C-alpha positions in Angstrom: 64.0 20.2 173.5 60.5 19.5 174.9 61.4 15.9 175.8 64.4 17.1 177.7 62.4 19.6 179.7 59.8 17.0 180.5 62.5 14.5 181.5 64.2 17.1 183.8 61.0 17.5 185.8 60.6 13.7 186.4 64.1 13.2 187.8 67.8 12.5 187.0 67.2 8.9 185.7 64.6 10.0 183.1 66.9 12.9 182.1 69.8 10.5 181.6 67.6 8.2 179.5 66.4 11.2 177.4 69.9 12.5 176.9 71.1 9.2 175.5 68.8 9.8 172.5 70.1 13.4 172.1 73.8 12.6 172.5 73.8 10.0 169.8 72.6 12.7 167.4 74.1 15.8 169.0 74.3 17.5 165.6 71.1 16.1 164.2 70.0 17.4 160.8 66.3 17.9 160.1 65.6 17.4 156.4 62.1 18.8 156.6 63.2 22.2 157.9 66.9 22.1 156.7 68.0 22.9 160.2 70.6 21.3 162.5 70.2 21.0 166.3 73.3 20.9 168.4 73.2 19.8 172.0 75.9 19.4 174.7 75.8 18.4 178.3 78.2 20.0 180.7 78.7 16.8 182.7 80.0 15.1 179.6 82.3 18.0 178.8 83.7 18.0 182.3 84.7 14.3 182.1 87.1 15.1 179.2 88.4 18.6 180.2 90.6 18.6 183.3 90.3 22.4 183.9 86.5 22.3 184.2 85.3 21.9 187.8 81.5 22.2 187.9 81.5 22.4 191.7 83.7 25.5 191.9 82.9 27.3 188.7 79.6 28.3 187.2 79.1 28.1 183.4 77.3 31.2 182.3 77.2 30.6 178.6 78.1 27.9 176.0 79.1 28.9 172.5 78.8 26.6 169.4 81.9 27.0 167.3 81.0 26.5 163.6 83.7 27.7 161.2 82.7 30.9 159.3 79.1 30.6 160.6 79.3 31.4 164.3 82.5 33.4 164.5 83.8 36.9 164.3 80.9 39.3 163.4 78.5 36.3 163.7 79.7 35.2 167.1 76.4 35.8 168.8 74.7 33.5 166.3 76.4 30.6 168.1 75.3 31.3 171.6 73.4 28.2 172.9 70.2 28.1 175.0 70.1 26.4 178.4 67.4 23.8 179.0 65.9 24.7 182.4 66.5 22.2 185.2 69.3 20.5 183.3 73.0 21.0 182.5 72.1 20.7 178.8 72.6 23.5 176.2 71.1 23.5 172.7 71.2 25.6 169.5 69.2 25.1 166.3 70.5 26.7 163.1 69.4 26.7 159.5 71.9 24.8 157.4 72.0 23.8 153.8 71.6 20.1 153.2 74.9 20.2 151.2 76.8 21.6 154.2 79.7 19.7 155.7 81.7 21.1 158.6 83.4 20.6 162.0 82.0 22.0 165.2 83.0 22.2 168.8 81.9 24.0 172.0 83.4 26.7 174.2 82.4 27.6 177.7 82.1 31.0 179.4 82.4 30.8 183.2 81.7 33.2 186.0 85.4 34.2 186.2 84.7 37.2 184.0 81.7 38.3 186.2 83.9 38.0 189.3 86.3 40.4 187.7 83.5 42.8 186.9 83.5 42.0 183.1 80.0 41.4 182.0 79.7 39.7 178.6 79.2 42.1 175.7 77.8 41.2 172.3 80.3 39.6 170.0 83.4 37.4 170.7 85.3 37.8 174.0 88.1 40.4 173.6 90.6 38.3 175.5 89.5 34.6 175.1 90.8 32.3 177.8 92.4 29.0 176.7 90.3 27.1 179.3 87.1 28.1 177.5 88.0 25.8 174.7 86.9 22.4 175.8 86.8 18.9 174.4 83.4 17.6 173.2 82.8 14.1 174.5 81.0 13.3 171.2 84.3 14.1 169.3 86.0 11.1 170.8 84.2 8.8 168.5 84.8 10.8 165.3 87.8 11.0 162.9 88.1 14.8 163.2 89.8 14.7 166.5 91.1 18.1 167.7 91.2 21.4 165.8 94.1 23.9 165.7 92.9 25.6 168.9 92.9 22.4 170.9 89.1 22.0 170.8 87.6 18.5 170.3 85.6 18.6 167.1 82.7 16.6 165.7 81.3 16.4 162.3 78.0 17.7 160.9 77.1 16.6 157.4 73.9 17.4 155.6 72.0 14.7 153.8 73.2 16.0 150.4 76.8 16.7 151.4 79.6 14.7 149.8 80.0 11.3 151.5 83.4 10.5 152.9 83.5 6.9 151.8 87.2 6.4 152.3 87.9 7.4 155.8 87.7 4.8 158.6 90.0 2.8 160.8 88.7 -0.7 160.4 91.4 -2.3 158.3 95.0 -2.6 159.3 97.4 -0.6 157.4 99.1 -2.7 154.7 101.7 -0.2 153.4 104.3 1.6 155.5 104.6 5.0 157.1 108.2 6.1 157.4 109.7 9.2 159.1 112.9 11.0 158.9 114.6 14.3 159.6 117.0 15.7 157.0 119.5 17.7 158.9 121.0 19.5 155.9 117.7 20.9 154.8 115.9 20.9 158.2 113.0 18.9 156.7 110.9 16.6 158.9 109.1 14.1 156.8 106.2 11.7 157.2 106.0 9.4 154.2 103.6 6.7 153.1 104.7 4.0 150.7 102.3 1.3 149.4 104.9 -1.4 150.1 102.3 -4.2 150.2 102.0 -3.9 146.4 105.6 -4.9 145.8 105.1 -7.8 148.2 102.1 -9.0 146.3 103.5 -8.4 142.9 107.3 -8.9 142.7 107.8 -6.8 139.6 108.5 -3.1 140.4 105.2 -1.2 140.8 104.8 2.3 139.4 102.7 4.9 141.2 102.2 8.6 141.5 103.8 10.8 144.2 101.9 13.4 146.2 103.9 16.1 148.0 101.6 17.3 150.9 102.0 20.0 153.4 100.8 19.9 157.1 101.6 16.2 157.3 101.3 16.1 161.1 97.6 16.8 160.6 97.0 14.5 157.6 98.8 11.5 159.1 97.8 11.8 162.8 94.3 13.4 162.8 93.0 12.2 159.4 94.8 8.9 159.0 95.5 9.6 155.4 97.5 6.4 154.7 94.5 4.2 155.7 92.1 6.4 153.7 94.3 6.1 150.6 94.3 2.3 151.0 90.6 2.2 151.3 90.3 4.3 148.1 92.7 1.9 146.3 90.6 -1.0 147.4 87.7 0.8 145.7 89.6 1.1 142.4 91.9 4.1 142.8 95.4 3.8 141.5 98.1 3.6 144.2 99.7 6.7 145.6 102.9 7.4 147.6 103.0 10.5 149.9 105.8 12.8 150.8 104.4 14.6 153.8 106.2 17.8 155.0 105.8 18.3 158.8 105.6 21.6 160.8 107.3 21.7 164.2 104.8 24.3 165.5 102.6 27.1 164.1 105.5 29.6 164.0 107.5 27.1 162.0 104.5 26.5 159.7 104.2 30.2 159.0 107.9 30.4 158.2 107.8 27.4 155.8 104.6 28.1 153.9 104.8 31.9 153.1 106.4 31.8 149.7 109.6 30.4 151.1 111.6 29.6 148.0 114.4 27.8 149.9 112.0 25.6 151.7 110.2 24.7 148.5 113.5 23.9 146.8 114.5 21.6 149.7 111.1 19.8 149.6 111.4 19.3 145.8 115.1 18.1 145.9 116.2 16.7 149.2 112.7 15.5 150.2 112.0 13.9 146.8 115.4 12.3 146.6 114.9 10.7 150.0 111.4 9.3 149.3 112.4 8.1 145.8 115.3 6.2 147.3 113.0 4.7 149.9 110.5 3.7 147.2 113.2 2.1 145.0 114.5 0.1 148.0 110.9 -1.1 148.5 110.5 -2.1 144.8 108.3 0.8 143.9 108.9 3.1 141.0 107.6 6.7 141.5 106.6 8.0 138.1 108.4 11.4 137.6 105.7 12.5 135.1 103.0 12.0 137.7 104.1 14.2 140.5 101.3 16.1 142.4 101.6 18.7 145.1 98.7 19.7 147.5 98.1 21.9 150.4 95.4 23.7 152.4 95.2 27.3 153.5 98.8 28.5 153.6 99.8 25.0 152.3 97.5 25.6 149.3 99.2 29.0 148.7 102.6 27.3 148.8 101.5 24.6 146.4 100.5 27.3 143.9 103.7 29.2 144.4 105.7 26.0 143.9 103.9 25.6 140.6 105.4 28.7 139.1 108.7 28.3 140.8 109.2 24.7 139.6 106.6 24.1 136.8 108.7 21.2 135.5 108.5 19.4 138.8 104.7 19.1 139.4 102.1 17.7 137.0 99.2 18.8 139.1 98.6 21.4 141.8 95.8 20.9 144.3 95.2 24.1 146.3 92.4 24.0 148.9 91.3 27.4 150.3 94.7 28.9 149.5 95.6 31.9 151.6 95.4 34.4 148.7 95.6 37.3 151.2 99.3 36.8 151.7 101.8 39.1 150.2 105.5 40.0 151.0 104.6 43.3 152.5 105.0 43.4 156.3 101.8 43.1 158.2 99.7 41.3 155.6 96.7 39.5 157.2 93.5 37.7 156.1 91.8 41.1 156.3 93.6 42.0 153.1 91.2 39.7 151.2 88.8 42.6 151.3 91.1 44.7 149.2 89.7 45.3 145.6 92.7 43.6 144.0 93.3 40.2 142.6 96.2 39.6 145.1 99.9 39.1 145.0 100.0 35.4 144.1 97.5 35.8 141.2 99.7 38.7 139.9 102.7 36.3 139.9 100.7 34.0 137.5 99.9 37.0 135.2 103.6 38.0 135.1 105.2 34.5 134.8 106.7 33.6 131.5 104.9 30.9 129.5 107.6 28.3 130.2 107.3 29.0 134.0 103.6 28.1 134.1 102.4 24.8 135.6 100.4 22.3 133.4 97.4 21.8 135.6 95.8 23.3 138.8 92.8 22.4 140.9 91.4 25.1 143.1 89.0 24.4 146.0 87.2 27.0 148.1 84.4 27.0 150.6 81.3 29.1 149.7 81.2 30.4 153.3 84.8 31.8 153.2 83.7 35.3 152.3 86.1 37.3 150.1 88.2 34.2 149.6 85.6 33.0 147.1 86.1 36.2 145.0 89.9 35.8 145.1 89.6 32.2 144.0 87.6 33.2 141.0 90.1 35.9 140.1 92.9 33.3 140.3 90.9 31.0 138.0 90.5 33.9 135.6 94.3 34.3 135.6 94.8 30.6 135.0 92.4 30.7 132.1 94.0 33.8 130.6 97.4 32.0 130.7 96.0 28.9 129.1 96.6 26.7 132.2 94.4 23.7 132.4 92.4 24.2 135.6 89.3 23.4 137.6 87.6 25.6 140.3 85.3 23.8 142.8 83.2 25.7 145.3 82.1 23.5 148.3 79.5 24.1 150.9 81.7 24.8 153.9 84.1 27.1 155.6 87.8 27.1 156.0 87.5 23.6 157.2 89.3 20.2 157.2 85.9 18.5 157.2 85.4 19.1 153.5 89.1 19.5 152.6 89.8 15.8 153.3 86.8 14.6 151.2 87.6 16.9 148.3 91.3 15.9 148.3 90.6 12.2 148.2 88.0 12.8 145.4 90.6 14.7 143.4 93.2 12.0 143.8 90.6 9.3 143.0 89.3 11.1 140.0 92.7 11.8 138.6 94.1 8.4 139.3 91.1 6.5 138.0 90.7 8.7 134.9 
């Protein structure tokens, strides 16, 4: 901060040189104080955001978006400070060294002031889509763009789990195949480790993972390449049946305890990928069939487990949306209700033969009431003698730790 102020006084060239050191660590973690300093330069943002014209619009505030830390009632906690004489904004926050999360920046412009709307404490009542801008730093990370269209970057404390599998250096050796099954309406992204059958002529056996939100896992997180990196490090091979959402509305329709959808995924979807695997000389072990999801996808994975316990050997549910219930109008606010929730009740009520053999539950410690609900679910699993593990991670409702935890679960299981 002091260096930037001093550089600003000496001229633009010195400012540019000073900023180079900041931009390379724009979410720099200080291990001595356990704080993280975030910095952003409006000039850099304007290069990647076509709606931002610094000559005609004045930026009045910049907000740091950090999941579950600077949102909702904590919105003002993310308001950044302007470095006088520059177009640079900074914010320093205390963060645990175990924290791992995605962040981005939002701009507030003078449009509201022109309309007579002065900023009040808390989040804007009617956020404008052009406030969500792309961080230039994000273009060099693997996190890409979040669900609201913001470019995201990664902040990871020195003691946070290390994502040793992600990366885009090696060429993909297996195959990604796509299809649309008209009868069931399923759009599928599938990954098959076909290179194994090429290297070893005898049919190769591997596990199958059914995974929701495939458009995110395949395009934003490059899951096939991460899996191959993990296999190179000793993990057993894995094929993926990825179920795609057309849009958010379609996602909600598919992943809210939709029994017809889950039946189609487990029959038509599996039949298709097993045939594809057989044609490629790969045998998918029917006794090693995993299903995983995040948020509503985690909820659906858990629901599939009691709808079809014979189908899946392991359920991996990350931050499952345990607030959902069939009553009209259910929202995440229902997590605050003093009940164990609808899905947990289904596990209490299910007959013994309708219970899945194994479940892994992940939740972020910063997810508020979700943590309580996850513990209540784990109690139900224990009471029903279901083998299970509950892991609490230092993060929010966030892909940043979901992707690391998922790969760890797959690696631990397949190596064990």
